[in-house]
VMD Tcl script that draws the C-alpha trace (Angstrom):
set ca {
  {35.43 55.49 6.18}
  {37.25 58.85 4.49}
  {39.77 60.63 6.57}
  {42.26 63.19 6.12}
  {45.51 61.91 5.73}
  {48.30 64.73 6.50}
  {51.72 64.05 4.89}
  {53.64 67.01 7.07}
  {56.58 66.34 4.79}
  {54.96 67.84 1.59}
  {53.68 70.72 3.09}
  {55.27 74.11 1.76}
  {53.50 76.60 3.81}
  {51.41 78.04 1.15}
  {48.99 78.54 3.72}
  {46.03 77.68 0.67}
  {44.38 75.07 2.92}
  {43.69 77.78 5.90}
  {42.06 80.19 3.04}
  {40.32 77.54 1.60}
  {39.07 76.32 5.00}
  {37.99 80.11 6.17}
  {36.09 80.56 3.21}
  {33.97 77.31 3.31}
  {33.50 77.83 7.12}
  {32.73 81.55 7.10}
  {32.54 82.99 3.43}
  {35.57 85.14 4.07}
  {39.37 84.66 3.72}
  {40.65 85.15 7.39}
  {43.05 82.29 8.31}
  {42.38 83.26 11.99}
  {38.80 81.71 11.24}
  {40.38 78.69 9.63}
  {40.05 75.12 11.56}
  {42.95 74.21 10.08}
  {46.36 75.69 10.99}
  {49.70 75.46 9.63}
  {52.51 75.04 12.41}
  {56.05 76.35 11.14}
  {59.08 75.14 12.33}
  {61.28 78.12 11.69}
  {64.83 76.41 12.19}
  {63.98 73.34 10.13}
  {62.26 75.57 7.19}
  {59.27 72.82 7.32}
  {55.72 73.19 8.00}
  {52.90 70.87 9.33}
  {49.25 71.08 8.79}
  {47.08 69.89 11.60}
  {42.85 69.87 12.14}
  {40.72 67.65 13.82}
  {41.45 63.95 13.19}
  {37.56 63.10 14.30}
  {39.22 60.53 16.55}
  {37.05 57.76 17.82}
  {37.39 58.88 21.43}
  {35.96 62.09 20.73}
  {36.73 63.81 24.26}
  {35.30 67.14 22.87}
  {32.05 65.21 22.22}
  {32.17 63.45 25.76}
  {33.30 66.82 27.83}
  {30.29 68.78 26.25}
  {27.70 69.19 28.83}
  {24.79 70.34 26.86}
  {25.46 67.82 24.26}
  {26.09 70.00 21.30}
  {28.79 68.02 19.39}
  {27.31 64.98 17.03}
  {28.46 62.91 14.16}
  {27.64 63.98 10.86}
  {26.72 61.49 7.88}
  {30.29 61.80 6.76}
  {31.32 60.91 10.13}
  {32.86 64.05 11.12}
  {32.33 65.34 15.07}
  {30.13 68.67 14.37}
  {29.32 71.48 16.48}
  {25.57 72.22 16.85}
  {25.88 75.76 16.90}
  {22.19 76.63 18.44}
  {22.96 74.06 21.16}
  {26.21 75.43 22.04}
  {26.38 77.47 25.23}
  {30.19 78.35 24.06}
  {31.54 77.03 27.70}
  {34.63 76.08 26.38}
  {35.01 72.49 27.64}
  {35.67 71.06 24.50}
  {38.66 73.01 23.82}
  {39.95 72.19 26.76}
  {39.24 68.13 26.79}
  {40.72 68.01 22.77}
  {44.02 66.42 23.22}
  {45.07 67.93 19.81}
  {44.04 71.59 20.46}
  {42.02 71.66 17.20}
  {38.54 72.67 18.96}
  {38.30 76.28 18.50}
  {36.49 79.06 20.22}
  {34.83 81.94 18.10}
  {34.64 85.00 20.09}
  {32.45 86.76 17.86}
  {29.49 83.88 17.99}
  {30.79 82.65 21.66}
  {30.66 79.12 20.08}
  {33.01 76.62 19.33}
  {33.96 75.51 16.05}
  {35.85 72.74 14.64}
  {36.40 70.68 11.08}
  {33.50 69.34 9.94}
  {34.82 68.07 6.87}
  {32.92 70.16 4.61}
  {30.29 68.04 4.64}
  {32.26 65.19 2.79}
  {34.02 67.76 0.64}
  {37.45 69.29 2.11}
  {38.26 72.38 0.71}
  {41.76 71.87 2.40}
  {42.60 68.72 0.93}
  {40.71 70.18 -2.51}
  {43.08 73.53 -2.39}
  {46.24 71.57 -1.54}
  {48.84 72.01 -4.50}
  {51.44 69.37 -2.81}
  {48.74 66.82 -1.68}
  {50.45 66.96 1.69}
  {46.36 67.08 2.85}
  {44.22 64.14 1.25}
  {40.66 63.49 1.91}
  {41.36 59.54 1.43}
  {39.41 55.97 2.29}
  {40.94 53.80 4.85}
  {39.47 51.08 6.95}
  {41.33 52.59 10.01}
  {39.21 54.78 12.22}
  {42.21 55.63 14.65}
  {44.91 57.64 12.47}
  {47.28 56.37 15.69}
  {46.47 52.90 15.58}
  {49.05 51.38 12.89}
  {51.83 53.60 14.39}
  {50.74 52.40 18.28}
  {50.54 48.76 17.19}
  {53.84 48.85 15.76}
  {55.45 50.61 18.81}
  {53.66 47.90 21.03}
  {54.82 45.26 19.08}
  {58.32 46.38 19.32}
  {57.84 46.50 22.75}
  {56.24 43.31 23.44}
  {59.25 42.00 21.57}
  {61.76 43.74 23.63}
  {59.89 42.22 26.88}
  {59.79 38.89 25.66}
  {63.57 39.04 24.46}
  {64.32 40.12 28.12}
  {62.44 37.76 29.94}
}
mol new
graphics top color blue
foreach p $ca { graphics top sphere $p radius 0.5 }
foreach p [lrange $ca 0 end-1] q [lrange $ca 1 end] { graphics top cylinder $p $q radius 0.2 }
display resetview
């Protein structure tokens, strides 16, 4: 399975990913239409790209009352525009804040991995965003496993 791997400490804040994404999604260069965003941490002069992680839980998909979100052949959760009623429940359900609402179309929008060739990864000059093959479907899995094993060791040591 291929996923977007984001390495924030490589990001320079150039925003090429936002421009590439907005062009792929809307055929216009409007970062506000992008479904990848750059968070800037001004005090630290650092940046962090964020977009849908295509998480296994898919709260957006579960919350949709009209089943307008489905899984594409490349594994992306995609919004079916002709089915979406614009209720915004998916935007509320997403714990990562990566489901967006387009007021021009009155529809939800999110990363669809550009059909298997993510423009953001292609546009990133520092490889802060990469589209890579992985065996792990949940990007938090390794972190959670490491964190959990540390806690188990601590509990066993105490008890």
